[in-house]
TIKOL-677003 format. One record per residue (C-alpha): residue in three letters; z, x, y. Coordinates in steps of 0.05 Angstrom, whole numbers, plus 5000, padded with zeros to 4 digits. Each point is the difference from the previous one (the first is absolute). Layout:
REM residues N
ALAZXY...
***
This chain:
REM residues 197
MET453413333652SER500749645067GLN506749935036SER502949345021PRO501249895075GLY507550124991GLU499050694970SER498950635040ASP497150674983PRO505550535014ALA494850525020SER496749565051ALA506749785028ARG501250715024LEU493650015041PRO500649825075THR497149335018ALA497150295064GLY498350715022LEU505350355040PRO496950305063ALA501450745010VAL502149875072ALA505649544976ARG502750554955ASP499450515057LEU503749555049ALA505649894950VAL500750764990ALA499950105075GLN505649495010LEU504150324944SER499050705030GLU502149755069ALA506249674970TYR501950674968ALA498850375065ASN504849525034ASP505450074946LEU499249294974ILE498650234928SER501650644962LEU495050514976ASP500949774928GLU498849285021LEU493850215040GLU497150364939ARG501749424954ARG496849485045ILE493750415015ALA498950084924LYS500649254993ALA495349905058PHE494650404966ALA501249624935ALA500049315033ALA494849524973ASP500149455053PRO502149895073ALA506349614980GLU502550584958LEU498650475057ALA503649555051THR506550034960LEU500450755013THR500749905076SER503049315004ASP507050275017LEU497450455056PRO499049805073ARG492849975023SER501350585047ALA504950504969GLU501550335067PRO507250025023GLU502249655064ARG499350405063PRO506350185037ALA501849475052ALA502350505052ARG495450475036THR501150755000ALA504150345054VAL493950285036SER495149595041VAL494550024947PRO501149454948ALA499450124925GLN492749994978ARG496349894935LEU493050194977SER497149664938ALA493650224964VAL497949564941PHE493250204971SER498650325068SER500750645042ILE503850105064GLU499650625045ARG504450085062SER501050575050GLY501550145073PHE505750035050VAL505149494976ASP507549915004MET502649974929PRO504849434983ARG506550174965ARG497449624938PHE493049984973GLU497849664935LEU493750164963ARG497549524945VAL494050204959PHE496749674940ALA493550304976GLY498850265070ASN500750595047ILE504250145062GLU498950635042LEU504850115058ASP498750595047LEU506750035037SER498950715025GLN499949745072ALA505349464990ARG506750035038PHE506049984953ALA506849845030PRO505850484984GLY503749804937VAL497449664937THR493549614995ASP499149634934ILE493349894965GLU500449584937ILE494050034955ARG498249504945CYS493550214969VAL496749754936MET493450314978GLY498750275069ASN500350605047VAL504350165061GLU499050615045ILE504650155059ILE498850585049LEU506150195042PRO501450445061PRO502850684980ASN506749875034VAL501849394956LEU504550144940VAL498749634935GLU504949714949ASN496349734940TYR503849504957GLY493949654971GLU499649824926SER493750024960PHE497449734934MET493750344972SER498650225072SER500150585048PHE505049995058GLU499850645041ASN502350255067GLN498850675034GLY504549915060ALA506650345014GLY505949794957GLY506349645023ASP504250634994SER496950275064VAL502449415042ARG502550195069ASP502949615058GLY494949545033ALA494850104945SER495149464980ILE500649854926LEU495149594959ARG503449694939ILE495149784946THR502349484950GLY496749504953ARG496350004934VAL492950154979ILE496649804936LEU493550304975SER499050275071SER499850615044VAL504350135062GLU499350625043VAL504350165061GLY498850645040THR498250325066
***
């Protein structure tokens, strides 16, 4: 029995009208993960939206999952520079790898942003000013390795979700006057972070 033009087959109505490219789904998941890493959505909301992203049948349905998020989920950088002469710096690795080493003056604030990439910093010859130097890490499906001079103390306040976040430096309880302290903060998701000498 044939259907009239006004009728629709319920089974066919559930099928997508066009194929959903895998890259579109991956980009949506990447934006959701970055939003979670920057505290724009909760962990429960991240999991809920990612499940919907994998169940999405068409681009419009996928777009609704990220429509309330900014294109770049990164927070605004501080307007003022740090107290030392070296300004705050940021390294970003998106689907790429960055390796840095050498004699450098460390800024008081350093930001590392990784998505499906790798950052390796050999700071064993870097000059750290006395007091606290902050490195904030936001890493999603990536890897960060930091090598420090033996005289730099480490305070690790990083958070992780299904990740490894390790440091092998001296703890904050051994702080002494004039010491250089590296304070690690941030959040890693499905990633690995290693800090040591």
